[in-house]
C-alpha positions in Angstrom: 0.0 0.0 0.0 1.1 3.5 -0.6 1.5 4.4 3.0 4.0 1.6 3.8 1.8 -0.2 6.3 2.5 -4.0 6.5 0.8 -6.7 8.5 2.1 -9.8 10.3 -0.4 -12.5 11.3 0.0 -14.7 14.3 0.0 -18.5 14.1 -3.8 -19.2 14.0 -5.0 -16.3 11.8 -7.0 -17.6 8.8 -4.9 -17.9 5.7 -7.9 -17.2 3.4 -8.0 -13.7 4.8 -4.2 -13.3 4.1 -4.8 -14.4 0.4 -7.7 -12.0 0.0 -5.7 -9.1 1.3 -2.7 -9.9 -0.9 -5.1 -10.0 -3.9 -6.0 -6.4 -3.0 -2.4 -5.3 -2.7 -1.8 -5.4 1.0 1.6 -6.4 2.2 1.0 -9.2 4.8 3.2 -12.1 6.0 2.4 -15.0 8.2 4.2 -16.4 11.2 4.9 -19.5 9.2 6.4 -17.5 6.3 8.6 -15.6 8.8 9.8 -18.9 10.3 8.4 -17.9 13.7 6.0 -20.8 14.1 6.0 -22.0 17.7 7.5 -18.8 19.1 5.9 -17.3 22.2 3.5 -14.4 22.0 6.2 -12.1 23.3 8.6 -13.3 20.6 5.9 -12.9 18.0 5.3 -9.3 19.1 9.0 -8.6 19.2 9.5 -10.0 15.7 6.7 -7.9 14.3 7.9 -4.8 16.0 11.5 -5.4 15.0 10.4 -5.5 11.3 7.9 -2.6 11.6 4.8 -4.9 11.1 1.4 -4.3 12.6 0.4 -7.7 14.2 -3.1 -9.0 13.2 -4.4 -11.5 15.7 -7.4 -13.2 17.2 -5.5 -14.0 20.4 -6.3 -11.7 23.3 -2.9 -12.5 24.9 -1.5 -9.7 22.7 -4.0 -7.3 24.4 -2.5 -8.3 27.7 1.0 -7.7 26.4 -0.1 -4.2 25.3 -1.7 -3.6 28.7 1.6 -4.7 30.4 3.4 -2.0 28.5 5.2 -4.0 25.8 6.3 -1.7 23.0 4.9 -2.6 19.6 4.3 -1.1 16.1 0.5 -1.8 16.2 -2.0 -4.5 17.0 -5.2 -5.2 15.2 -7.4 -7.5 17.2 -10.4 -9.3 15.9 -12.5 -12.0 17.6 -12.8 -15.4 16.0 -16.5 -15.0 15.3 -16.0 -11.8 13.4 -17.2 -12.2 9.8 -14.4 -12.7 7.3 -15.7 -9.9 5.0 -15.7 -7.5 8.0 -12.1 -8.4 8.8 -11.0 -7.9 5.2 -12.8 -4.6 4.9 -11.4 -3.2 8.1 -7.9 -4.3 7.4 -8.1 -2.7 3.9 -9.3 0.5 5.6 -6.5 0.5 8.1 -3.9 -0.3 5.4 -5.1 2.5 3.3 -5.6 5.1 6.0 -2.9 4.6 8.6 0.9 5.2 8.4 3.4 3.0 10.3 4.2 6.0 12.6 0.5 6.4 13.5 0.2 2.7 14.4 3.0 2.7 17.0 1.5 1.5 20.4 -2.0 1.6 18.9 -4.5 -1.2 19.3 -7.5 -1.4 16.9 -10.4 -3.7 17.7 -12.3 -4.9 14.6 -15.9 -5.1 15.8 -18.1 -8.1 15.2 
């Protein structure tokens, strides 16, 4: 995307969403592609932050890491029962509207 925002998904994020976002031009990588499968949540957050990625997750442990003060370059949290179309639409909106600097320490909740 033109603003340079990139996403990183945790281990259990649905790959069908990743595929759809890529078709729409969003830069997004998975835990598996980054060779981070099996890493702890803290390690996942550290990896994403170290590479300037906004982590996309359905795991509320990342919300706890944020609440505990862990530095990050953005978290987008969506519940597992959120409709796929809603997740795609909201991630497209975020990718098109936010810059990496604007996402630092930000947590965005995708509503159901």
